C-alpha positions in Angstrom: -25.9 -62.8 88.9 -29.3 -61.7 88.5 -29.2 -58.8 90.6 -27.0 -55.8 88.8 -26.3 -52.5 89.7 -25.6 -49.4 86.9 -23.7 -46.2 88.5 -23.7 -44.0 86.3 -20.9 -41.7 87.0 -20.9 -38.5 84.6 -20.9 -35.2 85.9 -21.9 -32.8 82.9 -20.2 -29.9 81.7 -21.1 -27.6 78.7 -18.9 -29.3 76.1 -20.5 -33.3 77.6 -23.6 -33.0 79.0 -23.4 -36.8 79.1 -26.6 -38.5 76.7 -23.3 -41.1 75.5 -22.8 -42.6 79.4 -26.5 -41.6 80.4 -27.8 -44.1 76.7 -24.7 -46.6 77.6 -26.7 -47.0 80.8 -30.0 -46.8 79.5 -28.9 -49.4 76.7 -27.6 -51.9 79.7 -30.4 -51.7 81.6 -32.8 -52.5 78.5 -30.4 -55.5 77.1 -29.8 -56.7 81.2 -33.6 -56.9 81.6 -34.5 -58.6 78.1 -33.0 -61.5 79.3 -34.0 -61.5 82.8 -32.1 -59.8 85.1 -33.1 -57.3 87.6 -32.0 -53.4 87.4 -31.2 -51.3 89.7 -29.7 -47.7 89.0 -27.6 -44.9 91.1 -26.5 -41.6 89.7 -24.4 -38.8 90.9 -26.7 -35.8 91.5 -28.6 -38.2 94.0 -28.0 -41.0 96.1 -28.7 -41.8 99.6 -25.4 -43.6 101.8 -27.8 -46.3 103.8 -29.7 -46.7 100.5 -26.7 -47.0 98.5 -24.4 -49.9 101.0 -27.9 -51.6 100.7 -28.1 -51.6 96.9 -23.8 -52.9 96.9 -25.3 -55.6 99.2 -28.7 -56.9 96.4 -25.6 -56.9 94.0 -24.5 -59.8 91.9 -22.6 -57.1 89.0 -21.9 -53.7 89.5 -22.4 -51.8 86.2 -19.5 -48.5 86.9 -20.3 -46.4 83.2 -17.9 -43.7 83.4 -16.4 -40.8 82.0 -12.9 -40.6 82.0 -11.7 -36.8 83.5 -8.4 -36.3 84.4 -6.9 -39.7 83.9 -10.3 -41.0 86.7 -13.1 -40.6 87.5 -15.6 -37.5 88.4 -15.0 -35.9 91.2 -18.8 -36.7 92.9 -18.2 -40.2 92.1 -14.3 -39.6 94.0 -16.9 -37.6 96.9 -19.5 -40.9 96.5 -16.3 -43.4 97.3 -15.8 -41.4 100.3 -19.6 -41.2 101.6 -21.0 -44.3 100.5 -17.3 -46.4 100.6 -16.4 -45.5 103.8 -19.5 -46.3 105.1 -19.3 -49.4 104.2 -16.5 -50.1 105.9 -18.4 -51.8 109.2 -18.9 -54.6 107.3 -21.6 -54.3 105.1 -18.9 -53.4 102.1 -15.3 -55.2 103.6 -14.6 -55.6 107.3 -11.9 -52.7 107.4 -9.0 -53.6 104.9 -8.5 -57.5 106.4 -5.9 -57.2 109.2 -5.9 -56.4 112.8 -3.9 -55.5 115.6 -4.4 -59.6 116.7 -3.1 -59.9 113.4 -0.5 -57.4 111.2 0.7 -60.2 108.8 -2.7 -60.7 107.5 -3.2 -59.5 103.8 -3.9 -55.4 103.2 -7.4 -55.6 101.2 -8.3 -58.4 102.3 -11.4 -57.7 104.7 -13.9 -57.4 101.8 -17.6 -58.9 102.5 -18.6 -58.7 99.0 -17.1 -62.1 97.7 -18.5 -63.9 95.0 -20.0 -60.2 93.4 -18.4 -59.0 90.0 -18.3 -55.7 88.6 -17.3 -54.3 85.1 -16.0 -50.6 84.3 -17.1 -49.1 81.1 -15.2 -46.5 79.9 -16.0 -43.0 77.7 -12.9 -41.4 76.5 -11.8 -38.0 74.6 -8.8 -40.2 73.7 -8.6 -42.4 70.8 -8.4 -45.9 70.4 -4.4 -45.3 69.0 -3.0 -44.0 72.0 -3.9 -46.7 74.2 -1.3 -50.6 74.4 1.1 -48.7 72.4 4.2 -48.3 72.8 4.3 -45.9 70.0 2.2 -43.5 71.4 4.5 -40.8 74.5 1.6 -40.1 76.8 0.1 -42.9 78.1 3.6 -45.1 77.0 2.0 -48.4 76.0 -0.4 -48.7 78.6 -4.2 -49.6 78.7 -7.2 -48.4 80.4 -6.8 -51.2 83.3 -3.6 -49.8 83.9 -4.9 -46.3 83.9 -8.6 -47.3 85.9 -6.3 -49.5 87.8 -7.4 -47.5 90.9 -10.9 -47.9 90.3 -10.2 -51.1 90.0 -8.8 -51.3 93.2 -11.3 -50.4 95.0 -13.8 -53.0 93.7 -10.9 -55.5 94.9 -11.0 -53.9 98.3 -14.8 -55.2 98.7 -13.1 -58.8 97.5 -15.3 -58.4 93.5 -14.2 -59.8 90.8 -13.8 -58.4 87.4 -16.1 -58.5 84.5 -14.4 -57.4 81.4 -13.6 -53.3 80.8 -15.7 -52.1 77.4 -14.8 -48.7 76.3 -16.3 -46.1 73.6 -12.5 -43.7 72.1 -12.9 -40.9 70.8 -16.3 -39.4 71.5 -15.7 -35.5 71.2 -13.9 -35.0 68.4 -13.7 -38.4 66.4 -16.9 -40.3 67.4 -18.1 -43.9 66.2 -21.3 -43.7 68.2 -23.1 -46.7 65.6 -20.4 -48.4 66.2 -19.4 -47.8 69.5 -22.8 -49.4 70.4 -22.8 -51.9 68.0 -19.3 -53.8 70.2 -21.3 -51.9 73.6 -24.7 -55.0 72.4 -21.8 -58.5 72.0 -20.2 -56.9 74.9 -22.8 -57.1 77.4 -24.2 -60.0 75.3 -20.8 -61.8 75.9 -20.3 -60.7 79.6 -23.4 -61.7 80.8 -25.1 -64.7 79.9 -29.1 -65.5 80.3 -30.7 -66.2 83.3 -32.3 -68.7 83.4 
């Protein structure tokens, strides 16, 4: 694992300009570069489909830095997926869904061509940490963030990629604890990304 693509999906809003997600992207890049990794970046403000496919092929690991918008990724990243990932279904990211008319028994989702690569999801939530993995909290019904973001995991699994441990910042609008978040993020990066050498 040496090449890392960091995708910042944040869509600016008047009440949320994206400073935290941008800072986490900068922290991840600095952390990894000082330990021997090569970094490329992608954002939703401007991208070119063919270049994004090439970045995915180049990367050993993809970090998806995203806020939780309406219990999922921002609409701009959905547009990115629709454009970039659909174009990559020609064999560069996956060979369709893996099935063929000659072999319809082959499992759906087995056509990924990025096997051996990894991904990490890093989330920022308005929801507090206590809302997750807690059966007493009625909204998420005891579910965790990996269950909430299961469709995002499936997108990467469709390409044959394997997950690293998910990171999350909680309660970032109403009760932020940014210094602790940054410390936890640094520890998380050090744990998930060993030095290159």
